[in-house]
VEXLUMTI-416835 format. One line per 8 residues: their letters; for each residue x, y, z of C-alpha. Coordinates in nm, 4 decimals, padded with zeros to 6 digits. Each point is the difference from the previous one (the first is absolute). Layout:
<atoms>
a	X/Y/Z; ...
</atoms>
This chain:
<atoms>
mklvlcla	-01.1459/01.0218/02.4184; -00.2086/-00.0274/-00.3403; 00.1925/00.2861/-00.1527; 00.3288/-00.1583/00.0896; -00.1190/-00.3368/-00.1341; -00.0944/00.1467/-00.3072; 00.2890/00.1856/-00.0956; 00.2320/-00.2894/00.0804
tlcmmmye	-00.2110/-00.2164/-00.2287; -00.0138/00.2671/-00.2511; 00.4100/00.0568/00.0041; 00.0635/-00.3808/-00.0215; -00.2189/-00.0163/-00.3105; 00.1753/00.2922/-00.1326; 00.3216/-00.1237/00.0805; -00.0621/-00.3302/-00.1915
vesaitcy	-00.0880/00.2051/-00.3084; 00.2795/00.2291/00.0090; 00.3180/-00.1859/00.0697; 00.1442/-00.2755/-00.1968; -00.0087/-00.3608/00.0870; 00.2320/-00.2606/00.0212; -00.0313/-00.3101/-00.1981; 00.1627/-00.3251/-00.0038
sctsltss	00.2433/-00.0558/-00.3465; 00.0419/-00.3608/-00.0937; -00.0530/-00.2586/-00.2532; -00.0250/-00.3872/00.1074; 00.2361/-00.0860/-00.3296; 00.3129/00.1747/00.2299; -00.1524/-00.0473/00.3181; -00.1901/-00.2937/00.1713
ncgdpfns	-00.0923/00.2192/00.2873; -00.2181/00.1873/-00.2519; -00.2405/-00.2861/-00.0908; -00.2972/-00.0861/00.2340; 00.0158/-00.0541/00.2584; 00.1934/00.3260/00.0180; 00.2866/00.0461/00.2499; 00.1236/00.3667/-00.0063
dgvtttsc	00.3504/-00.0959/00.1249; 00.2458/00.1340/-00.2148; -00.2646/00.1481/-00.2353; 00.0687/00.3678/-00.1101; -00.2471/00.2950/00.0610; -00.0133/00.2913/-00.2363; -00.1761/00.3374/00.0200; -00.3025/00.0428/-00.2350
sanvclka	-00.1102/00.3388/-00.0603; -00.3087/-00.1378/-00.1789; -00.1415/-00.1178/00.3611; -00.0547/-00.3260/-00.1609; 00.1576/-00.3660/00.0333; -00.0580/-00.2901/-00.2445; 00.0032/-00.3659/00.0517; -00.0028/-00.2015/-00.3651
kaevtgvs	-00.0314/-00.3665/-00.0149; 00.0305/-00.1832/-00.3114; 00.0328/-00.3498/-00.1568; 00.2700/-00.0147/-00.2598; 00.0799/-00.3628/-00.1454; -00.1288/-00.1636/00.3101; 00.2290/00.2265/00.2428; -00.1792/00.2293/00.2371
iitrscgi	00.1793/00.3644/-00.0001; -00.0812/00.2543/00.2194; 00.0992/00.3489/-00.0142; -00.0179/00.2948/00.2918; 00.0476/00.3475/-00.0637; -00.1433/00.3473/-00.0303; -00.3332/00.0498/-00.1797; -00.1340/00.2446/-00.2200
sgatdtct	-00.1387/00.3264/00.0858; -00.3801/-00.0084/00.0274; -00.0267/-00.3606/00.0576; -00.2301/-00.0817/00.3218; -00.0053/-00.3311/00.2472; -00.0986/-00.2321/-00.2680; 00.0852/-00.3363/-00.1910; -00.0263/-00.0635/-00.3657
sagggtac	00.0233/-00.3184/-00.1631; 00.0827/-00.0591/-00.3941; 00.1992/-00.2522/-00.2190; 00.0791/-00.2363/00.2968; 00.1559/00.2781/00.2334; -00.1201/00.2004/00.3087; 00.0860/00.3640/00.0730; -00.0905/00.1801/00.3283
scttndcn	00.0666/00.3164/00.1009; -00.0479/00.1585/00.3549; 00.1105/00.3383/00.1769; 00.1550/-00.0460/00.3353; 00.3241/-00.0630/00.0606; 00.1535/-00.3233/-00.0825; -00.3487/-00.1538/-00.0514; 00.1399/-00.1999/-00.2794
gssfvmas	00.1460/-00.2338/00.2091; -00.3323/-00.1482/00.1024; -00.1850/-00.3056/-00.1719; -00.3105/00.2718/-00.0127; 00.0687/00.3853/-00.0309; -00.3328/00.1161/00.0348; 00.0559/00.0947/00.3998; 00.0706/00.3661/-00.0799
avstvval	-00.3609/00.0182/-00.1494; -00.1650/-00.1018/00.2910; 00.2173/00.1996/00.2179; -00.0833/00.2991/-00.1981; -00.3993/-00.0981/00.0603; 00.0712/-00.0242/00.3501; 00.1594/00.3413/00.0489; -00.3043/00.1449/-00.1970
vvalyfc	-00.2376/-00.1429/00.2293; 00.1695/00.1130/00.2976; 00.0167/00.3489/-00.1550; -00.3682/00.0425/-00.0735; -00.1031/-00.1364/00.3001; 00.2237/00.2126/00.2485; -00.0169/00.2940/-00.2293
</atoms>
């Protein structure tokens, strides 16, 4: 049983790393559903070969602009703020649709703990 659980966990982790993920692709300038709170109705998704999604939020002349798209290869589950804006990257399917994009880091840690405990 331990071997089956270990193999399943490792396969899930390898699948996440090797497969392209999907990310929401929109801007609040053209779609009110893209803003906060986010509403996925009518928002398109796109396949991202970099395996990273991005959510960027900036305040421009008093207007909050939110963009959701593919991120840059090598980015991790993190948020960075500069110049009145915030950019958050995440590494699971459609993770840039949430207000917080750190859930994939938690799932990775849980998978590692399960693998280490049972293997």
